[in-house]
N, C-alpha and C positions, 0 to 999 in steps of 0.2 A: 660281275660287279664287285663281289667280295672275295677276299683271299681265304676266307674261312670255309672249312669243310662243313656242310650242313649235316646235322644229325637230328633225327626225329625219334623221340622216345614215346612209344605208345604200346598199348595192349590191344588196340582196336584197328584191325587191318583195313576196315572200310574208310578210315581217315587218311590213309596213305596217299590215295589219288588226289584228294583235296589239298593235302600239303604240297604235293608236287606242283599242282596248279598255282598255289600261292607263291612258292619259290620261283617258278618261271615268270609269273607276273611281276615279281619284285626284281627281276633281272639276275637271279642267281641260277646260273646254268648247270651247276653240279647237281647230280642226282643225290638225294639225301641217303645217308646210311640209316636204316631203320632198325631200331633196337628196342628191347623191353627196358623199362626204366631201371631195373636192377642191373642191367649190363652197362650202364653209363660210365661208371668209375673205371673199369678196365679199358673201355674204348677211349675215353678221354685222356687217360694217362699216357697213351702212346700216339695220340692223334695230333698233337700241337694245338693251335688255336682253332676252335670250332664255333659254329653257330648252332647251339643246342636249343631245339624247340621241344618242349615237354608238353605232352597232351595233359590238360588239366584233370581229365578223368582218370589218368594214370599217374598222378603226381606222387613222386617219392616222398619219403619222410623229410622234414625240415633239416634234420642233421645230415642227411644224404646230400641235399642241395647245398648246404654249407660246405661239406667236404668237396663237392664238385667245384665250387668257386675257388677254394684254396688249391685244389689239385691243378686247375687250369685257369689262372687269373686273367689270361688274355682271351679267354673264350667268352662269347656272349650267350647268356642263358635267358630264354624267353618262355613264359608259360602261355600256351594257346588253349583256350577253353570256351566251352559253350556256356557253362554256368560259373559265374563269378562267386567266390566265397571269401569270407573274411580271412581265412587261412592263406589263400593265394595272394591276396592284397598285402597282408603283413609279410609273407615270405618274400614277395617282390621287393618291398621297401627295406625290410630289415637285413636281408641277405645281399642287397645290392645287385639284384638280378636286373637285366637290361630291359625287360618289358613284360607286360601282361596284356595279351591281345584277345579280344573276343573272336571266336570262330564264326560269329553271326554278323561280323562287319561286312559291308559290301566289298566285293573282291578288290576294287580299285583302292579303297581306303586301307584295307588290310595290307595290300602290297606296298603302298606308300609308307605305312607305319613300319613294316619290316625293313624297307630300304633305309628309313631314318635310323632305325636301330643299328643297322649294319654300318652306318656312318658315325656311330658312337653315341647317339642319343639314347637316353633312358626314358621310356614313356609307357603310359597306360592308355589303352584304347578299348572302350567297351561299346557295345551296341546300346544306344540309348532308347530304343523303341521297346516299350513294355509288351510282353506277349499277349496278355488278355486283361487289360485294366478293368477294374470294377467301375461300371458306369457311374455309380454314386460317389465315387472317391476322386478327389482332386489329386493328381500326381504332378509333382514339380518336375520341370524339365531337368535332364541331367546336365551337369556342368560341361562346357565345351573346352575346358582348359587341358593342357598336357600337364601331367603331374611331375614334370621334370624337376621343379623346385623342391617337391617333397622328397623325391628319390635322392637328389643331391644332398639335401639336408640330412637325411638318414645316413647316407654313405659317409658324409663328413663327420657326423657324430660317432660312427663306428671307428673311423680312423683315429679320432682323438682318444677313444677308449683304449686303443692298443699301444 
């Protein structure tokens, strides 16, 4: 489905099988190159355009992610995480990453989101189900919008700054 070589950056070997299943469900037939996050720069410098999926629990420093974007501007970079953090959300928007996906999404939703990213969309998809809500606390439903407009706005403002 995609001309991009998939690369999965993680330090957790147990996540590799799950990533392979996600890529297959998204129609990406190529087996991912699995690397530690600190190996991304040399791999990406010689690989051409890649679909880089970074395990959120193995997230490199923000300056490293920025260098990766400059090193391979035609590559798509996605953070795939179980736990969303403010740092990941800001990195996705400020650095113009292509996506932030929850590893807790149902398989069909995650595959669809990855396919959309491979078609050029930038989006954020989180699992909106709280783990164990406090029964005495009202929890607002998570918004069901794609954050495409936020990502585009941040990317546009970064372009104007340069």
